N, C-alpha and C positions, 0 to 999 in steps of 0.2 A: 506430447513430447516436442521439444524445441527444435526447430531446423537450424541450420548454420547462420543464417540471418537473424532469427530471434537470439540466439546465443551471443552473437557479437552486439546486438542492440542491448540485450539485457545486462551484459558486463559493462558496457559503456555507461549506461544510466546508473548502475549500481555503484561504480566507482565515483560518481559525481554527487551521490546523495550524502549529505552532511554527516548523517550517523553511521556510513560505512567509510568514509573517507580515510580513515587511519588503516584500513585492512589491507592485507597484503594481496597480491595478484592471485596467489593460491587460494585465499580465503574467498575472494569474490568469485573465481571459478568453481569453488565448492558449493556456494550459495545457488549461482545460475544452474548448475548441473541439477539441483534439486526443485528448481522452478517447474510449475505447472502451466499449460496454456489452455485457455477456455475461450470459447466462442459464444457470442451473445447476439441475438437479433435484436433489431430495433424494438424498444419497448419493454425488453426483458428486464427483470429485477436481477441486480447482482448481488446487492446486500440490502436487507430490510433494516429499517430503523428498529432498534432494541434487540436485534439479533446479536448474539455472541460470537465474536470473530477473533481469530489470531492469526491474520494473515496480512501481508503487505501486497497490495495490488498495484500493478503497473499497467497503464493504459498503452498498449502496443500499437492499435490502430483503432480508428473510429473515435467515438467521444462517447462520455458518460455525463449524466445529470446528477447533481447532489440535492436531494429533496429533504426538507426537514417538515415534519408535522407537528403543528401545536395548535390546540383548541379546535381541531377540526379542520384546519387549514393547512394545505401542502404548499410550500413555497420553494421555488428553485434557488438555492443559495449559492451555487458554483457550477460550471462546466469545465470539464476537463479533456483534454485531448492526448495525442500520443506524447509520451515522454512524462506526463504527469502521473502521480500515484495517490492512492488513499489506504487508509488503514493501518498507517505506521504506528499509531498509538496502541492499537489493540494487538499489534504484533507482540508485543512485550507483556502486555497486562490484559488477561480476557476480560474485558469490558464490552457492555452492549453498544452497538454502533449509534451514534447521535443522529444519523441521517440515513435515509434510503439512498441507494446508488442505483440508477437506470441506464441502460444502453440508449443513446439518442439515436444511433444508428448502428449498422452491423459493426460490432466491436470485438477486439482480440484483447485479452487480459491475461497477463502473466503474473503468477502468484507464488509467493513465498510463504510457507507456514513457519511458525514458531519451532515446531518440532525439528524441521530442516535448519533452521538457523541453530538451534541448540546443538544439533547433531555436527554441523560444520564447524562450530567453535568449541567442541568438546576437548580438543587439544589445547585450547587458548581461552580458558575461562575469563581471563582478564578482558579480551575482546568484547564478550558479553556484557560485562560491567560497563564498558565503555559506551557500548550501543544503547545499554539500559539508561545510562546517565543522559546521553544526548537526547533520547526520545521523552524523558522526564522534562527535561529543560524546554522542549518544544511544547509539551503538553501544559506546562506552568506559563510559558508566554502566550499561548493561545487562550489560556483562562484569564490572564490579565489583560488582554487585548480588549479594547472597547468592540461592541458589535458593529458590523458594517452598516453604514448608512443606507437608508433605502426606504 
């Protein structure tokens, strides 16, 4: 369950995400009220590469590493701290995770499931279409982007 600080923090973060930027204050509050808070110890896996997920994860505190496995090699491709998020593409489309996510230190994650999102926007199906379109655009831009140098 979220405390009052988590609640305000999540509300501010969601309002500033491009795919929720068109949402009303009431819609954002409905989303925040449905979020779950989880604690992870350093080294804990939050999401496994290949796992099917339909959740948006917000890093509330601590940090996570994004690890990709290919040809038996694990590579750290990103580190995310408070205010960063992952899982937005699988939020709308149940696809397998393209990387594993591990807590680098004590970490708190606030997450939002597709079911909660769908419930929050049941009265406003047009909102779901806008979110879906923005996430599809994000997915296309990631596929079109050249791989990071390294």
